[in-house]
C-alpha positions in Angstrom: -76.7 110.9 -38.4 -75.2 107.3 -38.3 -72.9 106.4 -35.6 -70.5 103.1 -36.3 -69.6 101.8 -32.7 -66.9 98.8 -33.1 -65.6 96.5 -30.5 -64.2 92.8 -30.1 -60.4 93.6 -30.4 -57.8 92.2 -28.8 -54.7 90.7 -28.1 -54.5 86.7 -29.6 -51.9 83.9 -30.2 -50.9 83.1 -34.2 -53.3 80.3 -35.0 -56.1 82.0 -32.7 -59.6 83.6 -34.0 -61.6 86.8 -32.5 -64.2 88.0 -33.9 -65.3 92.0 -34.6 -68.8 93.4 -34.1 -69.9 97.0 -35.4 -73.4 97.9 -34.7 -74.5 100.4 -36.5 -76.7 103.5 -34.8 -79.0 106.6 -36.0 -80.4 106.5 -39.4 -79.2 103.7 -40.6 -82.3 102.9 -43.4 -80.4 103.8 -46.0 -77.1 101.9 -45.6 -76.0 99.6 -48.6 -72.4 98.6 -48.2 -70.9 97.7 -45.2 -67.0 96.9 -44.8 -63.7 96.5 -42.9 -61.2 97.6 -42.9 -57.1 98.0 -41.5 -54.3 99.1 -40.7 -51.1 98.0 -39.5 -48.2 99.9 -38.5 -46.4 101.7 -41.2 -48.7 100.8 -44.2 -51.7 102.5 -46.1 -55.3 101.3 -45.1 -56.0 98.8 -46.5 -59.9 97.1 -47.7 -60.0 93.8 -45.9 -64.2 93.1 -46.5 -66.8 94.6 -48.4 -70.6 93.2 -47.9 -73.8 94.7 -49.4 -76.8 94.8 -48.8 -77.7 92.5 -51.5 -74.9 89.4 -49.9 -72.0 90.2 -52.8 -68.9 90.1 -51.0 -65.1 90.8 -50.9 -62.2 90.0 -49.9 -59.0 90.5 -50.0 -56.0 88.1 -50.7 -54.4 87.9 -47.8 -57.4 87.6 -45.9 -59.1 84.7 -48.5 -60.1 81.5 -46.5 -59.8 83.4 -43.1 -61.3 86.0 -43.6 -65.6 85.3 -43.1 -67.9 89.2 -43.0 -71.8 88.7 -42.3 -74.1 91.5 -42.1 -77.2 91.2 -40.2 -79.8 93.7 -41.4 -82.0 93.7 -38.9 -79.7 94.2 -36.2 -77.6 96.9 -38.4 -74.6 95.0 -37.4 -71.6 93.7 -39.2 -69.2 91.3 -37.8 -66.2 90.5 -39.1 -64.8 86.5 -37.9 -61.3 86.0 -38.2 -59.2 83.1 -37.9 -55.9 81.6 -38.4 -54.1 84.7 -37.4 -51.2 86.1 -38.3 -49.2 89.0 -36.8 -48.6 90.4 -40.5 -53.1 91.1 -39.3 -52.2 92.4 -36.4 -53.6 96.2 -37.1 -56.2 98.9 -36.2 -59.7 98.1 -37.8 -62.1 100.0 -39.0 -66.2 99.5 -39.8 -67.5 101.6 -42.4 -71.2 102.2 -44.1 -72.2 103.7 -47.5 -75.4 104.6 -48.7 -77.2 106.8 -50.5 -75.7 110.2 -49.9 -73.7 109.1 -46.5 -70.2 107.6 -46.1 -69.3 106.5 -42.1 -66.6 105.1 -40.1 -66.2 104.0 -36.9 -63.1 105.3 -34.2 -61.5 101.9 -35.2 -60.3 98.4 -32.7 -57.0 97.5 -32.8 -56.6 94.1 -32.7 -52.7 92.3 -31.7 -51.7 88.6 -33.2 -48.7 87.6 -30.8 -46.0 85.1 -31.7 
């Protein structure tokens, strides 16, 4: 039904900025919550940020003040604006979508922050 495609990953210098996008296609009308997760080398996958259809937002403590999640419901797209990037932010970033009777994950996009 629903497919998620991330884009915007790449190589960026420490202190720089990058914006990720995740577009949903298919039967996305039932999606309520969308989020971003990441998995760094040798680490567990962790929550980065989530946003509900009503605009409620939560961030991981490690990214508060640096990352901003937003959502364009008309375009079925969620964004993650990242600034003041650190080498510790290097990870594969995954988006997901949760709604009634569904949970979908994207394929992931690699973000590499160099020092």
